[in-house]
N, C-alpha and C positions, 0 to 999 in steps of 0.2 A: 609643680609646686612641692610635691613630696620630696623630690630629689633636692630641690633648693633648700628646704627646711632641714633635711638630713645633713647636707654638706655644711651649711652655715652653722647649725647647732654644734656639730662636731668641733669646728674651729673655736666657737665661742665657749663651749664647755671647757676646752683645754685652757683657754686663756683665763677663764673664770677660776678654775681650780688651781691654776699656778700663780700664786701670789709672790711675796718677796723671796728672793734667792740669796740676799746678802744682808747688808746692814739694816738695822731697824729704822734708821733715819731716812731711808730711801722713800721718796714720795710715790704715792700710788700710781700716778701717770707714768712715772719712770719705770715702775715695775711692769706695767702692761707693755710698754715699748720694748723693754729688755726681754720679756718672755716671748714676744712676737719674733724677735731676732733669734732667740735660743731655739725656738721650735723649728725655724727654717734650717738651722744648723744641725740640730740633733735628730730630727725626724726627716726633714726634706732631703738631706744628703744620704740617708739610709733607706730611702723609699722602697727599693726593690727587695732589700734584705728583710725589712719588717713586713712587707706585703706577703712574703712567703713563710712567715713565722709569726702567727697571731699571738702565741704565748709571749714571745719576746717583745712584741709591740705593747702588750698589756704591761709587762714588767717595766718597759721604758716609760710608759705613761705614769705608772704608779710611782716610779722614782722621781718624776718631776712634780706630780700633783699632790700626793699624800702629805708631804711635810708642810705644804703651804696653803692648803685649802681648809677653811674652818668647817670641817665636816659636822662636828657636833652641833654648832650653832645653826648651820643651814638646815640640818635634819630636824631640829626643833621647830624651825619656822615652817618646814614642809608638813610636819605633823600637826601644827596649829593647835587647836583646842584638844586634840587627841593626846598631845604630849602631857597634859595635866594628869590624865588617868594612867599613863604608862609608867612602869617601874624603871629605875635606872638601867637595869639589865636589858629591858625591852628597847629603851631609847638607844643604848649602845649597839645592840644587834641591828636595829633598823638603820642607824647611821652607816654602819659598815656595809650592810647588804644593799642599801640604796646607792651608795657611792659605787660599789662594784658593778651594779646593774647599769649605771650611767656610763661608767668607763668602758664596759664591754659593748654597750649599745652604740656608742659613737666612736669607738677606737679607730675603725678603718677609715672613717671620714677624715681623720687627721693626715692620712697619706696624701690627700689632695692639697695639703697646705703648702704654700710657697711664700717666699719672702715678699713683703709689700702688700699682703692681703689686708692688713690692718693699719689704719691711719689714726694715730692718737691725737685728739684735738687739744689745743691749748687749754690749760686749766684756768677757768675763770671764776670758779666757785670759791667757797670758803672752806679751808681745810681745818676742821675743828679737831679736838683732841681724841675723838672716838670714831667718827664715821665720815665718809665722803663718797663722792661719785666720780668715776672717771668716764668721760664720754669719748667714744671712738666711732669710726666709720669702717665698715667692712666692705672691701671692694670686690665685687663679683667678677666672674670671667667675662661678662658682657659689658663691663665698665660701670654698671650701676652700683650704687652704694646703699648700705643698710645701716641705720643708726643703732648703735649699741651702747648701753651704759653698764658699767660695772660698779656694784656696791661693795665698798671696803669697810672693814672695821678694824680698829687697833686692838691687838691682843694684849693680855696681861704682861707679855714679855716686851711690848713696845713696838712690835712689827705689824705691818698692815697685811691683813688677809682678806681674800675675796669670799663672799658668801652668796651673792646674787648677781644675775645678769639680766638685763632688760632689753629685749629685742623689739625694736619698733614699738615701744611702750608696753610690751607683754613681758611680765616678770616670770623668770624660771621658777622662783619659789611659789608664786601664786598659781601658776599652771599646774605644777605637780602637787601642790597642796589640795587642789580640787580633786585631782585623780585619786590621791591617797585617801582623802576623806570618804569618797564614794566607795572605795574598796573596803575600807574598815567598816563602814556602815553596812555593806552587803555581807561581810563575813566577820572578821575580827582582826585586830592588829597582829596577833600571833600568827594567824593564817597568812596574812600578807607578808610578814617577815619570812616565813618558811618558803613562800613562793619566790620571793626575791633571792633568798639564799640558794634555792635549788634550781630555779629556772632562769634567774638573772635577767639578761636582756630580753628574753621571751616574755617574762612576766611584765616587764616595763612596756614592751611593745603592745601587749594585750590591753594594758591599762589605757594606753594612748588611743588605740583603736576603739575601745569601748566608749571613751569620751567623745571621739569624733562621731560615733554612731548615735550618741544621745543629743548631740548639738544640732 
């Protein structure tokens, strides 16, 4: 189960972080499909090269993800009520540190990505001016499928950016919000930021293990 979660979340995190690549008028479901194809080409074809150079893998992921994921908005949602008491500098540092931790935590899982892992379902909902959901199915190695929804919001520039992913009904935002809230309550936001900045994926893994132990 742990291996399943790691591999799937690695793929889903990448797709969630990588929103529009081109025109603002591109529909969110087209964005997801295009990114799935781009991942197969940019990472899948360089698997061995990137496997042997972790820093290069991270740089490759950053180049794809950073310009197209609404880091600031997602981090505010993860902070939840704690965002109200945080200063702008704290929110900015947390957003960057949290993103880096996620990227490093799941980077190597992307090396298992192959073309056709994601099936984008026909869009049947209402595409309003600000938010929408893209529904997909992730196809596992054994042929089973996992239902995945991507939450998009339209930026001030008019392009669609992803900020949440829901795996079998479990929200990435909600999951990490609970972990972050517990960490802040136990210590402080500043201490959590420092741990994420200095320990990165290890700090994130410790948070996840702590939550599993308390559940």
